C-alpha positions in Angstrom: -60.9 90.1 3.1 -61.4 93.8 2.5 -64.3 95.4 4.4 -66.0 98.8 4.7 -67.0 99.5 8.3 -69.6 102.1 9.2 -69.2 102.6 13.0 -71.1 104.8 15.5 -68.7 107.3 17.0 -69.7 109.3 20.1 -67.3 111.1 22.4 -69.5 110.9 25.5 -73.0 110.7 26.9 -73.7 114.4 26.3 -72.2 114.5 22.8 -73.8 114.1 19.5 -72.8 110.9 17.6 -72.6 109.9 14.0 -71.6 107.0 11.8 -68.0 107.1 10.4 -66.6 105.0 7.6 -63.4 103.0 7.8 -61.7 100.6 5.4 -59.9 97.5 6.7 -57.9 95.0 4.7 -56.2 91.6 5.1 -58.9 90.5 7.5 -58.7 86.7 8.0 -62.0 84.7 7.9 -60.8 83.0 11.1 -60.7 86.2 13.0 -63.4 86.9 15.6 -65.4 90.1 15.1 -63.6 91.7 18.1 -60.2 90.8 16.6 -61.2 92.5 13.5 -62.0 95.6 15.5 -58.7 95.3 17.3 -57.0 95.4 13.8 -58.9 98.6 13.0 -57.9 100.1 16.3 -54.2 99.3 15.8 -54.4 101.1 12.5 -56.2 104.1 14.0 -53.6 104.3 16.8 -50.7 104.3 14.3 -52.4 107.2 12.5 -52.7 109.1 15.7 -56.5 108.8 15.8 -58.8 107.8 18.6 -59.5 104.0 18.7 -63.1 102.8 18.7 -64.3 102.1 22.3 -66.2 98.8 22.8 -67.0 96.6 25.7 -65.3 93.2 26.1 -63.8 90.9 28.7 -63.6 87.1 28.6 -64.0 86.9 24.8 -65.3 83.3 25.4 -69.0 83.9 25.2 -69.4 83.6 28.9 -69.5 87.1 30.6 -71.9 89.0 28.3 -69.7 92.1 28.3 -69.4 92.4 24.5 -72.5 93.7 22.8 -73.2 95.7 19.7 -75.7 95.8 16.8 -74.2 94.5 13.6 -76.1 95.2 10.4 -79.2 95.8 12.4 -79.0 92.5 14.5 -78.0 92.2 18.1 -74.6 90.4 18.2 -74.8 90.0 14.4 -76.1 87.3 12.0 -75.3 84.3 14.2 -77.1 83.4 17.5 -74.0 83.9 19.6 -72.1 86.7 21.4 -70.2 89.2 19.4 -66.8 87.8 20.6 -67.8 84.4 19.2 -68.9 85.7 15.9 -66.3 85.0 13.2 -65.5 87.0 10.0 -66.3 83.9 7.9 -69.9 84.9 8.2 -69.2 87.9 6.1 -68.0 88.3 2.5 -65.1 90.1 0.9 -66.2 93.6 0.0 -69.1 93.7 2.5 -70.2 96.9 4.2 -70.9 96.4 7.9 -72.8 98.8 10.1 -71.8 98.6 13.7 -73.8 100.4 16.4 -74.2 100.3 20.2 -77.3 98.9 22.0 -80.2 101.3 21.3 -82.3 101.6 24.5 -83.3 104.5 26.8 -82.2 102.4 29.8 -78.7 101.8 28.2 -77.2 105.3 27.7 -74.1 105.5 25.4 -70.9 106.0 27.4 -68.6 106.2 24.3 -68.8 104.9 20.8 -70.1 101.3 21.1 -70.0 101.2 24.9 -73.3 101.6 26.8 -74.1 101.8 30.5 -75.8 98.5 31.5 -75.9 99.2 35.2 -79.7 99.2 35.1 -79.4 95.4 34.9 -77.4 95.4 38.1 -80.1 97.4 39.9 -82.8 95.0 38.7 -80.8 92.1 40.1 -80.1 94.0 43.3 -83.8 94.5 43.9 -84.5 90.8 44.5 -81.8 88.6 43.1 -80.9 87.0 46.4 -82.0 84.3 48.8 -82.3 84.1 52.6 -79.1 82.5 54.0 -78.1 82.0 57.6 -74.8 83.5 58.7 -71.9 81.3 59.7 -70.4 78.3 57.9 -71.5 77.2 54.5 -74.6 75.0 54.6 -74.3 71.3 53.7 -74.7 70.9 50.0 -77.5 68.3 50.4 -79.3 69.9 53.3 -82.1 71.1 51.0 -83.2 68.6 48.5 -83.9 70.0 45.1 -86.2 68.0 42.7 -84.7 67.3 39.3 -87.3 69.3 37.4 -86.7 72.4 39.6 -83.0 72.1 39.2 -83.3 71.8 35.5 -85.6 74.9 35.3 -83.2 76.9 37.5 -80.2 76.0 35.4 -82.0 76.8 32.2 -82.8 80.4 33.4 -79.4 80.8 35.1 -77.8 80.6 31.6 -78.7 84.3 31.1 -75.4 86.3 31.0 -77.0 89.7 31.1 -75.6 90.8 27.7 -78.6 93.0 26.9 -79.2 91.6 23.4 -82.9 91.0 24.4 -83.3 94.7 25.1 -81.4 95.8 22.0 -83.5 93.5 19.8 -86.9 94.4 21.3 -88.7 97.2 19.4 -89.9 98.5 22.8 -86.5 98.2 24.5 -88.1 95.8 27.1 -86.1 93.9 29.6 -88.8 91.3 30.3 -86.7 88.3 29.1 -83.7 89.3 31.2 -85.8 90.0 34.3 -87.9 86.8 33.9 -84.7 84.7 33.7 -83.4 86.2 36.9 -86.7 85.8 38.7 -87.4 82.3 37.5 -83.9 81.1 38.3 -84.3 81.7 42.0 -88.1 81.1 42.2 -87.6 77.6 40.8 -85.5 76.6 43.8 -86.7 75.8 47.3 -84.0 78.1 48.6 -85.7 81.0 46.8 -89.1 80.4 48.3 -88.9 82.9 51.2 -88.6 85.9 48.8 -90.6 84.3 46.0 -93.4 86.9 46.0 -91.4 90.0 47.0 -88.7 89.1 44.5 -90.9 89.3 41.4 -92.7 92.4 42.6 -89.5 94.2 43.5 -87.6 93.2 40.4 -90.4 94.1 38.0 -90.9 97.5 39.8 -87.2 98.2 39.5 -87.2 97.2 35.8 -90.0 99.7 35.2 -88.2 102.4 37.2 -85.1 102.0 35.0 -87.1 103.1 31.9 -87.2 99.9 30.0 -90.1 99.6 27.6 -93.2 97.4 28.0 -93.4 93.9 26.6 -95.7 93.2 23.7 -94.5 89.6 23.2 -92.9 90.5 19.8 -90.4 87.6 20.2 -87.3 89.3 19.0 -85.7 89.0 22.4 -85.7 85.2 22.4 -84.5 85.1 18.8 -81.5 87.3 19.7 -80.6 85.7 23.0 -77.3 84.0 22.6 -78.1 81.6 25.5 -81.5 80.6 24.2 -83.7 81.8 27.1 -87.2 81.0 25.7 -90.2 83.2 25.5 -92.3 81.0 28.0 -89.9 82.4 30.6 -91.8 85.7 30.4 -95.2 84.0 30.7 -93.9 82.1 33.8 -92.8 85.4 35.4 -96.1 87.0 34.6 -98.0 84.2 36.4 -95.7 84.7 39.4 -96.3 88.4 39.3 -100.1 88.1 39.2 -100.0 85.6 42.0 -97.9 87.8 44.2 -99.8 91.0 43.3 -103.2 89.5 44.2 -101.8 88.6 47.7 -100.3 91.9 48.5 
């Protein structure tokens, strides 16, 4: 496959960026999207040029590190992470636009890399449970009903990639925050902080500069782990319950 790549290049947070065009050849349809970028970077290094910077880690669709907007879609045309997107989903001769996540709360570090530490601070605001010090508690000491366990596991699938924010026209982090809140609030172990958790995490989300949610739905469509829109409604109910008590 021969492809034309239009990639966002930016030297640093304070620099102006622009799209630059590159040609790549002999791309196998079986390559992942990141392997295709590796091929481009090898060619750039051999030419003495600066390689394209992008985030990646496990390359197995688990960690959520990889993330970029491909032809206007978060993670590209398939509902998966960028590292699991394969070049068979493109055609020979295609022109592919590749950009970083676009959100005020995700400032560009370099090229396709963005600073997603805002997510860490949202989790730090309430993503924990009360636990006694000492040895590990007995696994069955606190019974967890099957529906509660299923709900917690469903929300725990969120990998924090940021696709929901990148896809949202408002740059909202409501789907991410709701997944983290509902994961712990579904479990009896999360009950002691249930009200403070949702209030603190939503407050931190707002403080980070994420946009407001208007239930456009693009977030759930882009989520590679399938976190559903009702997660936001569930968190909103938790928030209203906690806010009326405080």
